C-alpha positions in Angstrom: 23.7 17.4 -4.9 25.4 15.7 -1.9 24.3 12.4 -0.5 24.5 11.7 3.2 24.5 8.1 4.5 22.8 8.2 7.9 21.3 5.7 10.3 17.6 5.1 10.8 17.4 7.4 13.9 19.1 10.2 12.0 16.9 9.7 9.0 13.8 9.9 11.2 15.1 13.2 12.4 15.2 14.5 8.8 11.8 13.0 7.9 9.8 12.8 11.1 6.4 12.8 9.2 6.8 10.9 5.9 4.1 11.1 3.3 3.3 7.4 3.9 4.2 4.9 6.5 6.3 2.7 4.2 8.8 5.5 3.9 9.2 5.7 7.7 12.6 4.8 9.1 11.1 2.7 11.9 9.1 0.6 9.4 12.2 -0.1 7.3 14.4 -0.8 10.3 11.8 -3.4 11.5 12.1 -5.2 8.1 15.9 -4.8 7.7 16.5 -8.5 8.0 14.7 -9.1 4.7 17.6 -7.7 2.7 21.4 -7.8 2.8 21.8 -4.2 3.9 19.7 -1.0 4.3 20.9 2.4 3.4 19.2 5.6 4.6 20.2 8.4 2.1 19.6 12.1 2.5 20.0 14.4 -0.5 21.3 17.9 0.3 22.5 21.0 -1.5 22.0 24.3 0.4 19.4 22.3 2.5 18.0 18.9 2.7 15.8 18.2 -0.3 15.0 14.5 -0.5 15.4 11.2 1.2 15.3 7.5 0.2 15.6 4.2 2.0 17.1 1.4 -0.1 17.4 -2.3 0.7 20.2 -4.2 -1.1 19.1 -7.6 -2.5 20.8 -9.6 -5.4 23.3 -6.6 -5.7 20.5 -4.2 -6.6 19.1 -1.3 -4.6 15.4 -1.6 -4.0 12.7 0.8 -2.6 10.7 -0.7 -1.2 12.3 -4.0 -0.1 9.4 -5.2 2.0 6.3 -3.1 1.4 3.7 -2.3 -1.3 5.6 0.8 -2.3 8.4 3.2 -1.2 10.3 5.8 -3.3 11.6 9.2 -2.6 10.5 11.4 0.3 10.4 15.1 -0.3 11.5 17.4 2.5 9.0 20.1 1.4 6.1 20.3 -1.0 7.9 22.9 -3.2 10.5 20.5 -4.4 11.7 21.5 -7.9 12.2 19.4 -11.0 15.9 20.4 -11.1 16.4 19.2 -7.6 14.9 15.8 -8.3 17.1 15.6 -11.5 20.2 16.3 -9.4 19.2 13.8 -6.8 18.7 11.1 -9.4 22.1 11.8 -10.9 23.7 11.7 -7.5 21.9 8.4 -6.7 23.2 6.8 -9.9 26.8 7.9 -9.0 26.4 6.6 -5.5 25.1 3.2 -6.7 27.9 2.8 -9.2 30.5 3.6 -6.5 28.9 0.7 -4.5 29.3 -1.5 -7.6 25.6 -2.2 -7.7 23.9 -3.7 -10.7 20.8 -1.6 -10.7 18.2 0.5 -8.9 14.5 -0.5 -8.6 12.0 2.2 -7.4 8.3 1.6 -6.8 6.6 4.9 -5.7 3.0 4.9 -4.5 0.0 5.2 -6.8 -0.3 8.8 -8.0 -3.3 9.7 -5.7 -1.0 9.6 -2.7 0.9 12.8 -3.7 -0.2 13.7 -7.2 2.0 16.7 -8.0 5.2 15.3 -6.6 4.7 11.8 -8.1 4.0 13.2 -11.5 7.2 15.3 -11.3 9.1 12.1 -10.2 7.6 10.1 -13.1 9.0 12.7 -15.6 12.4 12.8 -13.9 12.8 9.1 -13.7 12.0 8.7 -17.4 14.5 11.3 -18.4 17.1 9.8 -16.1 17.0 6.5 -18.0 14.7 4.4 -15.8 12.6 1.9 -17.6 9.0 1.1 -16.6 9.5 -2.6 -15.7 5.9 -3.1 -14.5 2.7 -1.1 -14.5 0.2 -2.3 -11.9 -3.5 -1.4 -11.8 -4.2 -0.1 -8.3 -7.8 0.1 -7.0 -9.0 2.6 -4.4 -12.3 3.9 -3.1 -12.9 7.6 -2.4 -15.3 7.6 0.5 -17.1 10.7 -0.9 -18.7 8.2 -3.4 -20.6 6.5 -0.6 -23.6 8.7 -0.8 -27.3 8.2 -1.3 -26.6 7.4 -5.0 -24.0 4.7 -4.3 -26.2 1.7 -5.0 -27.4 3.2 -8.3 -23.9 3.8 -9.6 -22.3 0.4 -9.0 -22.5 -2.5 -11.4 -25.8 -4.3 -11.6 -24.4 -7.6 -10.2 -22.7 -5.8 -7.3 -26.0 -4.0 -6.5 -27.8 -7.4 -6.6 -25.2 -9.1 -4.5 -25.1 -6.3 -1.9 -28.9 -6.5 -1.5 -28.6 -10.3 -1.1 -25.9 -9.9 1.6 -28.0 -7.4 3.5 -30.9 -9.9 3.6 -28.6 -12.6 5.0 -28.5 -11.2 8.5 -24.8 -10.6 8.5 -23.2 -8.3 11.1 -20.0 -6.3 11.0 -17.8 -4.9 13.7 -14.3 -3.6 14.6 -12.4 -5.9 16.9 -10.6 -4.6 20.0 -6.8 -5.4 20.1 -7.3 -8.4 22.4 -9.4 -10.1 19.8 -7.6 -8.9 16.7 -6.2 -12.4 15.9 -9.7 -13.6 15.1 -9.6 -11.5 11.9 -6.2 -12.8 11.0 -7.3 -16.4 11.5 -10.2 -15.9 9.1 -7.8 -14.5 6.5 -5.4 -17.4 7.0 -8.2 -19.9 6.5 -9.3 -18.1 3.4 -5.8 -18.3 1.9 -5.3 -21.9 2.9 -8.6 -23.0 1.3 -7.9 -21.1 -1.9 -4.3 -22.2 -2.1 -2.7 -18.7 -1.9 0.2 -17.8 0.3 -0.1 -15.6 3.3 3.1 -13.5 3.4 2.9 -12.3 7.0 2.7 -14.4 10.1 0.6 -13.3 13.0 3.8 -12.3 14.9 4.9 -10.2 12.0 1.5 -8.5 11.8 1.8 -7.8 15.6 5.3 -6.3 15.2 4.2 -4.1 12.3 1.1 -2.9 14.0 3.2 -1.7 16.9 4.5 0.9 14.4 1.6 1.3 12.0 -1.9 2.0 13.4 -4.2 -0.8 12.2 -7.8 -1.8 12.4 -9.2 -5.4 12.4 -12.7 -6.2 11.3 -14.9 -9.3 11.4 -18.2 -10.1 9.7 -20.4 -12.8 11.2 -23.4 -14.9 10.3 -25.2 -15.4 13.6 -22.1 -15.9 15.9 -19.9 -17.6 13.3 -17.1 -15.6 11.5 -17.6 -15.4 7.7 -15.2 -12.6 6.5 -12.5 -10.4 7.9 -10.2 -7.5 7.0 -6.9 -6.1 8.3 -6.5 -2.4 7.4 -3.4 -0.1 8.0 -3.5 3.7 8.4 -0.8 4.5 5.8 -1.1 8.3 5.1 -3.1 11.3 6.0 -6.7 10.4 5.5 -5.7 7.2 3.7 -6.1 3.6 4.8 -4.9 0.5 3.0 -6.5 -2.9 3.0 -3.6 -5.2 3.8 -5.7 -8.4 3.9 -9.3 -9.2 3.4 -11.3 -12.3 2.6 -14.2 -14.5 3.3 -14.7 -18.2 4.1 -15.8 -20.0 0.9 -18.5 -22.0 2.5 -20.4 -18.7 3.2 -20.0 -17.2 -0.3 -23.6 -17.8 -1.1 -24.4 -14.8 1.2 -22.1 -12.6 -0.9 -20.0 -11.9 2.1 -17.3 -9.9 0.2 -19.9 -7.4 -1.1 -21.1 -7.0 2.5 -17.6 -6.7 3.9 -16.5 -4.1 1.3 -19.6 -2.0 1.8 -19.3 -2.2 5.5 -15.6 -1.0 5.3 -16.6 1.9 3.0 -19.3 2.9 5.4 -17.1 2.7 8.5 -14.3 4.8 7.1 -16.7 7.3 5.5 -18.2 7.9 8.9 -14.8 8.2 10.5 -13.3 10.9 8.3 -11.1 8.8 6.0 -11.0 10.2 2.5 -9.5 7.2 0.6 -9.4 3.4 1.0 -6.5 1.9 -0.9 -7.5 -1.7 -1.8 -4.3 -2.3 -3.7 -3.4 -3.8 -7.1 -5.2 -6.6 -8.8 -2.3 -7.3 -11.2 1.0 -9.0 -10.5 3.9 -8.2 -12.8 1.4 -6.2 -14.8 -0.8 -9.3 -15.5 -4.4 -8.8 -14.3 -6.5 -11.1 -12.2 -9.6 -10.5 -14.2 -12.0 -11.6 -11.4 -10.4 -9.3 -8.8 -10.3 -6.4 -11.2 -14.0 -6.8 -12.1 -15.0 -7.2 -8.5 -13.3 -4.0 -7.4 -14.6 -2.1 -10.3 -18.1 -3.4 -9.7 -18.2 -2.1 -6.2 -17.2 1.4 -7.3 -13.5 1.6 -7.0 -11.4 4.0 -9.0 -8.2 3.0 -10.8 -4.7 4.4 -10.5 -1.3 3.3 -11.8 1.5 2.0 -9.6 4.7 1.8 -11.6 8.0 -0.2 -11.1 11.0 1.7 -12.4 14.3 0.1 -13.0 17.7 1.5 -14.0 20.5 -0.9 -15.0 23.9 0.3 -14.1 
């Protein structure tokens, strides 16, 4: 298996429709300043088989280097185990020739591309990659939002949703000119709770010039109470990048209202899956977040961090 080092434009030519947006050349080029160097690698034998985008940081190759996940991109759905094995062997040789200390790979949760990602899991294990972290990822299949939804969720979630519906809250999607209103609510939520907000508004704007995004606001009368920023990350899949409420309105169970309203909106607009992301960090769970997401009907998947020391 041969490795071609190409630039971002050439890589986009080989992989014009990646399986998720975080594997897109344009997204990685936008974030290139967040690492020492970016490599766009194409794996080829008789034809192009796979691609990967790596950011070098602390003398290690990382995919992703500024995203929830990254990993390999297959050129076609009929990729063979033997071809993945050959690509991993070639990648290790390439990294050693660059005198790198290791390779970190974080593919998406399995539901993004189940067959390929299970193949990759097997291949990475046999290639000597260790599972450095196993995150619990939560997602909501919109098919679950049917007439039985309220009877299948946890009792406390059902009670809280009913309470939120009686509070006179409203929900709507913002037009681009007003999108910052949602971001400002998120920023206030993080500030009041003492959590960092990793993206500035300017960075969100730059990213949404590449990735389609939706901004939502929930209100009590005319006052904002909760918000969400959602990216369209794959075919029929959206990902909640930020969501949150203002603590002073929590008595109205605003997060139950916000989550239900998002589920309903995307169910009605043909989206199959809402990725709400992990509720663990370095494999350690935030019990409250895990229980909230399970209580409102989310399913669980695994997002694994693999590492190979060279």
